[in-house]
C-alpha positions in Angstrom: 60.8 83.1 74.0 58.4 82.5 77.1 55.8 79.7 77.0 52.8 82.1 76.4 51.3 80.5 79.9 53.8 82.6 81.8 52.3 85.5 83.6 50.0 86.7 86.1 46.4 85.5 85.6 42.8 85.6 87.5 41.3 82.8 87.4 37.4 81.1 87.9 37.9 77.9 88.7 34.0 76.4 88.0 32.5 73.6 90.0 29.9 71.2 89.0 28.2 74.9 86.5 27.3 77.2 89.7 30.0 76.6 92.1 33.0 79.4 91.4 35.8 80.2 93.3 38.3 82.8 92.1 41.9 83.0 92.6 45.5 84.4 90.8 47.7 82.3 89.5 51.5 83.4 88.4 53.3 80.7 86.3 57.2 82.1 86.1 59.5 80.5 83.2 61.4 79.1 86.0 58.0 76.5 85.9 57.5 77.8 89.2 53.9 77.8 89.8 51.9 79.9 92.6 48.1 80.0 93.0 46.9 82.8 95.9 43.1 82.7 97.1 41.0 83.0 100.8 42.2 81.0 102.4 45.5 80.3 101.6 48.3 79.9 98.8 49.2 76.5 96.6 52.7 76.3 95.4 53.8 73.8 92.8 55.6 73.5 89.0 54.1 73.8 85.9 56.1 72.1 82.9 54.7 73.1 78.7 52.8 69.5 76.8 53.4 71.9 73.6 53.4 75.5 73.0 50.4 76.5 73.7 49.5 74.1 76.3 51.1 73.1 79.5 50.3 71.0 83.1 50.6 71.6 86.4 50.5 70.3 89.9 50.8 72.4 93.5 50.0 71.7 97.1 48.8 73.7 100.2 49.1 71.9 104.5 45.7 71.5 105.1 45.9 72.0 109.3 42.7 71.1 112.6 41.6 73.6 114.2 43.8 72.5 117.0 47.2 72.8 114.5 47.4 69.8 113.3 48.5 69.2 110.3 46.1 66.9 108.2 48.3 66.5 104.7 48.3 68.1 101.8 45.9 69.3 99.8 47.0 69.1 95.9 45.3 70.9 92.7 46.6 69.4 89.2 45.6 71.2 86.1 45.8 69.6 82.3 45.0 71.0 79.2 45.5 74.5 80.0 45.3 75.6 77.1 46.3 79.4 75.5 44.0 81.5 73.3 46.1 82.2 70.4 46.4 86.0 71.7 48.1 84.8 75.0 45.2 86.4 76.9 43.4 83.8 77.8 43.4 80.0 78.9 40.4 77.3 79.7 41.4 74.1 81.2 40.9 71.6 83.7 41.8 71.3 87.6 41.4 68.2 90.1 41.8 69.3 93.5 42.8 66.3 96.5 42.4 67.3 99.6 44.0 64.9 102.1 42.7 62.2 103.9 40.5 60.8 101.3 38.1 63.5 100.9 36.7 63.2 96.8 38.1 65.0 94.6 36.6 68.6 93.1 36.7 68.8 89.6 36.6 72.0 88.3 36.6 74.1 84.9 39.8 76.5 84.6 38.9 80.1 82.6 41.9 82.3 83.3 42.7 85.8 81.7 46.2 87.4 82.2 46.3 90.3 84.3 47.3 93.7 82.4 48.9 97.3 83.5 45.9 99.6 84.4 45.5 103.0 83.6 45.2 105.3 86.5 
């Protein structure tokens, strides 16, 4: 049976209480991970840490306005805890931009995407 994190999730990334950014996460059974957001896509991997928790690492290339490569923006998600009913999760996230900028620390709150009837 697949880990309960497997599937598609609507995720709210909460920074410092008030600042929020919404993303969509996809955790696949093969251990690959995708997060889409307004500026692009992060691709990476996830792994279970026990029956209801997981961790992830993902990357996104960053470019200057002139197209020059600046480096990799890295996100690390830890302590991602899926609820007993498998419909929500919470976790911690750290986003580290290239070039030595300060990391962004976020609380992750996910809700499973469900089939919607017409």
